[in-house]
N, C-alpha and C positions, 0 to 999 in steps of 0.2 A: 708686382704683377697683380695679384688679386687684392692687394691692400688698397688699390684705387677703385675697386668695385663699390659703387654707391649702395649703401644699405637703406632700403626703403622703409624699414621699420621705424616707429616713433622713438627718437632718442631718449625720451623721458619714460618710455614704457618699460615694463619688466622684462628685460631681455636676458634669458638664461644662457643662450648659446650665441657665440660669435658667428658672424656671417662667414668668416674665413674658415672656421671649423666645420660648418655645415657644408660649404663648397668642397673642402678637402675630403670629407667623408663621402660625399656624392661622387666625386671624381674617382676616388680609389675604388669604391664599390662598383661603379659603372665599368671601370677598366677590368674588374674581376668578373664581369658578366651579369651583374644584378640589373634588373630592368624596372622593377616597380619600387615605389617608395617603401612599401612593407619589406620587400627583399633587401633594400638598402639598409633599413633599420636593423633587421635581423643579422645581416652580414656584419655590420659595425658592432652590434652587441656581442656577437660571438668572437670578435677580435678586438675587444676594448683595450686589452693590455698592449697590443701592437699600436693602436691609435694613440694611446697615452704616451707613447715614446715621442710623438710629434706634437700632440695637442694637450692642453690642460684639461679640458672637459670637466669642469667642476661639478656640473649637475649630471654628468654622464652623457650617454648617447641621446641625441634628440629623437623624439617620436616621429613616426612616418607622417603624421599630420603636420608636425612642425616643419619637417623637411619640405613637404608639399607646399605649405603656406608661404614659407620663406622663398623658395625657388619660383613660385608662381608670381611673386611680386618683383622679381629682379628685372632690371632694365636689360632686355635681351641684347641690345646693341653694345652696351658696356660689357656684358658678360662675354659676348662673342669677341670683343676686342681683347679682353683679358685672356681668354682661351687661346686666341691667335698668338698673343705674346708668349704664353706659356709653351705652346707647341714650337714656336720659333726658337726659344731658349733651349728647349729639350732637344730639338734637332741639332742646334749648334754644339751642345754639350755632348751629345751621343753620336755625332757625325762619324761615320765609318764603323760603327759598332753593330750594325745589322738590326736595329729596332724597327719594326714595321708599325706604322700608325694607321688606324682606321677610324671610322666614325659611324654613328647611327643617330636616329632621331628617337627621343623618348616618347613612347606612346602615351596619349592622353595628357601631354604637357602643354597643349595649346589651350587658349581661352577665347572662344568665339565671341563672348560678350564684350571683351575689351580689345578684340582683334590682336591678341598677343600670339605670336608664332610659337611653334613647338621648340623645345630645347634640343639642341644638337650636342651629342657627347662624343668624346674621342677616346679611343682605347689604344694601348701600345702593347 
């Protein structure tokens, strides 16, 4: 699912956090109602033990600046396709269990200079 999401960061650069870990943290935090990068960072820091059940997080939780920078560079079409696949799998796995899925657009996630559209997030 998200393993196929292209990572725009330089492969030879000093990457402390994996793209998958950042996306997982953002998705979980957004489902929990967090809306800003700072809120996402604080939410993840306050639940680091829970996140470590699923993620390695060798350097810990990424900063809000790192989260912003990494997500700002994502290819939105690829991210949307991964998100669609995840929702479809979630729907099939939870069919008949009464989970309601909704969505929202993250404020200030667009970039007018590069004509990059806002990020759209899903909550369940």
